[in-house]
Wavefront OBJ file of the C-alpha trace (Angstrom):
o trace
v 204.110 152.249 -32.512
v 206.504 154.021 -31.514
v 209.597 156.575 -32.663
v 212.486 158.852 -30.488
v 212.660 161.690 -33.526
v 211.171 160.574 -36.261
v 212.305 161.731 -39.449
v 209.485 162.540 -42.172
v 208.902 160.362 -44.672
v 209.897 160.165 -48.367
v 207.420 160.373 -50.858
v 205.784 157.390 -51.964
v 207.838 156.524 -55.495
v 208.860 152.965 -55.772
v 207.374 151.069 -52.770
v 209.504 148.288 -53.584
v 212.603 149.367 -52.478
v 211.638 152.302 -49.338
v 212.058 150.829 -45.589
v 211.271 153.502 -43.304
v 211.645 152.378 -39.393
v 208.610 152.579 -36.949
v 207.674 151.220 -34.358
v 209.968 150.224 -30.286
v 209.521 151.135 -26.791
v 207.612 153.864 -24.880
v 209.937 156.418 -26.297
v 208.879 155.957 -29.257
v 209.097 153.680 -32.661
v 213.094 153.875 -33.302
v 212.976 156.498 -34.726
v 215.486 156.351 -37.512
v 213.667 156.133 -40.762
v 216.497 154.977 -42.936
v 216.359 152.958 -46.057
v 218.244 150.212 -46.269
v 219.137 148.316 -49.323
v 216.504 145.752 -49.432
v 217.623 142.298 -51.912
v 215.056 141.537 -54.341
v 213.203 138.900 -53.674
v 213.089 137.210 -56.781
v 214.303 133.247 -57.357
v 216.971 132.026 -58.079
v 217.949 128.319 -58.747
v 218.880 128.120 -54.857
v 216.051 129.931 -53.463
v 212.572 128.892 -52.255
v 209.611 129.184 -55.147
v 208.488 133.132 -54.883
v 204.621 133.359 -54.876
v 203.373 135.251 -58.166
v 200.165 136.345 -57.573
v 198.116 138.715 -55.236
v 198.133 137.047 -51.452
v 195.607 134.721 -50.038
v 194.516 135.721 -47.022
v 191.629 133.188 -46.275
v 194.091 131.221 -43.579
v 194.130 134.770 -41.599
v 190.543 135.203 -42.091
v 190.227 131.940 -40.057
v 192.813 132.870 -37.637
v 191.394 136.013 -36.506
v 187.812 134.818 -36.866
v 188.346 132.587 -33.873
v 190.853 134.602 -31.804
v 189.846 138.231 -32.268
v 186.524 139.448 -30.578
v 185.457 143.201 -29.518
v 189.625 143.962 -30.116
v 190.521 141.329 -27.576
v 192.842 138.744 -28.356
v 192.591 134.976 -27.578
v 196.442 134.063 -26.871
v 195.485 130.036 -26.167
v 192.879 130.470 -28.863
v 194.940 131.962 -30.808
v 198.127 128.982 -30.206
v 195.774 125.939 -31.158
v 195.544 128.229 -34.452
v 199.351 127.058 -34.655
v 199.628 125.474 -38.208
v 196.630 128.056 -39.535
v 198.959 131.087 -38.567
v 202.326 129.797 -39.708
v 201.032 128.557 -42.905
v 199.664 131.889 -43.770
v 203.269 133.540 -42.385
v 204.853 130.628 -44.494
v 203.230 132.181 -47.906
v 204.007 135.586 -47.118
v 207.530 134.564 -46.877
v 207.157 133.338 -50.134
v 205.564 136.409 -51.725
v 206.756 138.203 -54.429
v 206.009 141.949 -54.096
v 206.396 142.389 -57.804
v 202.999 140.750 -58.218
v 200.813 143.528 -55.817
v 200.344 145.443 -58.807
v 198.501 148.209 -56.900
v 198.744 150.586 -53.640
v 195.803 148.649 -52.154
v 196.641 145.296 -52.564
v 201.096 146.481 -51.371
v 199.280 147.743 -48.739
v 196.691 144.679 -47.361
v 200.156 142.898 -48.049
v 202.289 144.689 -45.620
v 199.481 145.618 -42.863
v 198.818 141.685 -42.558
v 201.920 140.642 -42.176
v 202.429 142.879 -39.757
v 199.198 141.939 -37.633
v 199.801 138.773 -38.079
v 203.453 138.406 -37.133
v 202.750 140.540 -34.159
v 200.246 137.722 -33.131
v 203.062 134.951 -33.825
v 205.619 136.269 -31.128
v 202.901 137.613 -28.534
v 201.569 133.558 -28.607
v 205.208 132.056 -28.839
v 205.726 133.685 -25.444
v 203.158 132.100 -22.867
v 203.888 133.923 -20.257
v 203.941 137.272 -21.496
v 201.812 140.718 -20.126
v 203.974 143.693 -21.778
v 205.438 143.553 -25.258
v 207.533 146.194 -24.526
v 209.161 144.182 -21.714
v 210.767 141.566 -25.000
v 214.005 143.225 -25.535
v 214.002 143.953 -29.440
v 210.382 143.102 -30.298
v 209.823 145.943 -32.678
v 213.682 147.158 -33.676
v 215.574 143.491 -33.007
v 213.565 140.109 -33.510
v 213.923 139.664 -37.429
v 210.677 138.026 -39.585
v 210.487 136.622 -43.075
v 209.117 138.795 -45.382
v 208.858 138.182 -48.974
v 212.006 136.473 -49.250
v 213.602 140.292 -46.770
v 214.528 139.555 -42.986
v 213.321 142.360 -41.088
v 212.115 144.063 -38.156
v 208.690 144.734 -37.093
v 209.471 148.684 -37.815
v 210.929 148.169 -40.988
v 208.082 146.061 -41.503
v 205.754 148.864 -40.332
v 207.296 151.437 -43.039
v 206.883 149.590 -45.929
v 203.333 150.043 -45.306
v 203.836 153.845 -44.271
v 206.460 155.030 -47.468
v 202.895 153.917 -48.990
v 202.490 157.300 -48.442
v 198.867 156.272 -46.319
v 198.931 157.907 -42.840
v 196.054 155.963 -41.826
v 197.570 153.172 -42.002
v 198.698 154.164 -38.114
v 195.202 152.478 -37.517
v 195.111 149.477 -38.940
v 198.402 147.730 -37.568
v 198.275 146.045 -34.172
v 200.954 146.276 -32.246
v 199.096 143.901 -29.231
v 198.996 146.464 -26.456
v 196.188 148.176 -24.847
v 196.157 151.952 -26.382
v 197.123 150.255 -29.932
v 194.667 150.518 -32.687
v 191.894 147.596 -32.244
v 192.998 144.576 -34.038
v 190.015 143.437 -36.074
v 188.496 139.513 -36.640
v 189.025 140.146 -40.418
v 191.524 140.584 -42.845
v 192.225 143.814 -45.146
v 191.507 142.872 -48.411
v 192.093 145.188 -51.468
v 188.934 145.420 -52.862
v 187.571 147.429 -49.313
v 191.312 148.734 -48.523
v 189.910 152.613 -48.733
v 186.567 152.260 -46.449
v 188.806 149.871 -43.859
v 190.849 152.563 -43.404
v 188.571 154.698 -43.259
v 186.702 153.061 -40.866
v 189.275 152.387 -38.707
v 190.467 156.078 -38.763
v 187.698 157.563 -37.179
v 187.340 154.801 -34.660
v 190.104 155.379 -33.106
v 189.845 159.068 -32.838
v 187.096 158.720 -31.536
v 188.141 156.199 -28.632
v 188.313 158.273 -26.381
v 190.365 156.137 -24.311
v 192.960 155.659 -27.194
v 192.705 157.932 -29.476
v 191.660 161.612 -28.426
v 189.646 163.082 -25.952
v 188.207 166.672 -26.078
v 188.762 168.649 -22.401
v 186.055 171.628 -23.909
v 186.555 173.406 -20.106
v 190.334 173.982 -20.782
v 190.800 173.979 -24.173
v 192.210 170.657 -23.833
v 192.693 167.527 -26.451
v 194.622 164.453 -24.914
v 195.836 162.648 -28.254
v 197.629 159.188 -28.661
v 201.321 159.587 -28.262
v 200.833 158.258 -32.333
v 200.469 161.478 -34.134
v 203.861 162.233 -31.416
v 205.956 159.432 -32.774
v 204.763 160.053 -36.297
v 204.108 163.895 -36.642
v 205.426 164.623 -39.958
v 203.528 161.444 -40.817
v 200.339 163.436 -40.452
v 201.465 166.822 -41.440
v 204.577 167.658 -43.628
v 205.366 170.553 -40.761
v 205.349 167.929 -37.629
v 203.493 170.839 -36.354
v 200.426 170.466 -33.526
v 198.540 173.025 -34.622
v 198.583 171.004 -38.520
v 198.045 167.738 -36.941
v 195.061 169.022 -35.880
v 193.856 170.032 -39.072
v 194.461 166.838 -40.424
v 192.664 164.920 -37.434
v 189.624 167.415 -38.224
v 189.917 166.591 -41.882
v 189.192 163.225 -41.141
v 186.112 163.597 -37.767
v 184.682 166.289 -39.854
v 181.263 167.761 -38.232
v 181.409 170.317 -35.231
v 184.322 168.814 -33.773
v 186.382 168.727 -37.137
v 185.517 172.527 -37.637
v 186.974 173.259 -33.767
v 189.933 170.989 -34.049
v 191.059 172.451 -37.585
v 191.008 176.297 -35.639
v 193.840 174.853 -33.719
v 192.267 177.027 -30.587
v 193.434 174.171 -28.306
v 196.413 173.460 -26.295
v 197.454 169.578 -27.683
v 198.541 167.294 -24.710
v 199.566 163.021 -24.615
v 198.616 160.231 -23.476
v 199.998 158.493 -21.484
v 200.405 154.940 -23.632
v 199.604 151.391 -22.477
v 201.199 148.880 -23.644
v 200.312 146.218 -21.576
v 198.424 142.750 -23.466
v 195.708 143.311 -25.720
v 194.365 139.938 -24.208
v 190.384 139.615 -24.227
v 188.911 140.077 -21.416
l 1 2 3 4 5 6 7 8 9 10 11 12 13 14 15 16 17 18 19 20 21 22 23 24 25 26 27 28 29 30 31 32 33 34 35 36 37 38 39 40 41 42 43 44 45 46 47 48 49 50 51 52 53 54 55 56 57 58 59 60 61 62 63 64 65 66 67 68 69 70 71 72 73 74 75 76 77 78 79 80 81 82 83 84 85 86 87 88 89 90 91 92 93 94 95 96 97 98 99 100 101 102 103 104 105 106 107 108 109 110 111 112 113 114 115 116 117 118 119 120 121 122 123 124 125 126 127 128 129 130 131 132 133 134 135 136 137 138 139 140 141 142 143 144 145 146 147 148 149 150 151 152 153 154 155 156 157 158 159 160 161 162 163 164 165 166 167 168 169 170 171 172 173 174 175 176 177 178 179 180 181 182 183 184 185 186 187 188 189 190 191 192 193 194 195 196 197 198 199 200 201 202 203 204 205 206 207 208 209 210 211 212 213 214 215 216 217 218 219 220 221 222 223 224 225 226 227 228 229 230 231 232 233 234 235 236 237 238 239 240 241 242 243 244 245 246 247 248 249 250 251 252 253 254 255 256 257 258 259 260 261 262 263 264 265 266 267 268 269 270 271 272 273 274 275 276 277
């Protein structure tokens, strides 16, 4: 989702305490990459009992299997899964972050939490056709994640802070140009393979991700690479972003991109709802 003038990410030192802003309207995800103070989520006598083991994503899988087909969401069917989705989000709110010991566990938690909260926010607005039309959808409305109130931008920032830019192709903002929402949750054990597959799929998607126009030596790129340029290359320069993409794609196309001999233009971002066609 898009930022205005994103600053480079702080290197991953301790993902428990980093929070970076991300998405918002068409000018880009609220690009102020801030690091607000996050209160500890440990239990106190008056606080709800925290979940001190790794997350169980089975309930979320049940929701996704019913509501998502080929990346499109059947929102009427999703509304019939309200109890299950709300139960999963309740578990998200009670999760103890310190119980997530590995980077893969933390990535799975933040990615699934983001995707689930987006689904719930759209579900609760039956007439919605475009998420940008909801004031503060990404940078104003707050959700409960591990006992902390935060916006979707801040939640995505937690995942970004873990230092793997491929996370951009795992989170879904309920819009046409976003990476497709898969019908299974992200799991720690398969995180590397899932991120790799999601990234490759998006980069090979000529409508959403990347289109090479050989006769004009032009590459049309998703604005994700513009909004989050320094997630993909420290310099934020187009040629270095193309080098990163080339490494991801490999093959002849990858070699061409790594040479950096192409002019980059930005695709128009489609914010219309990702409803099942």
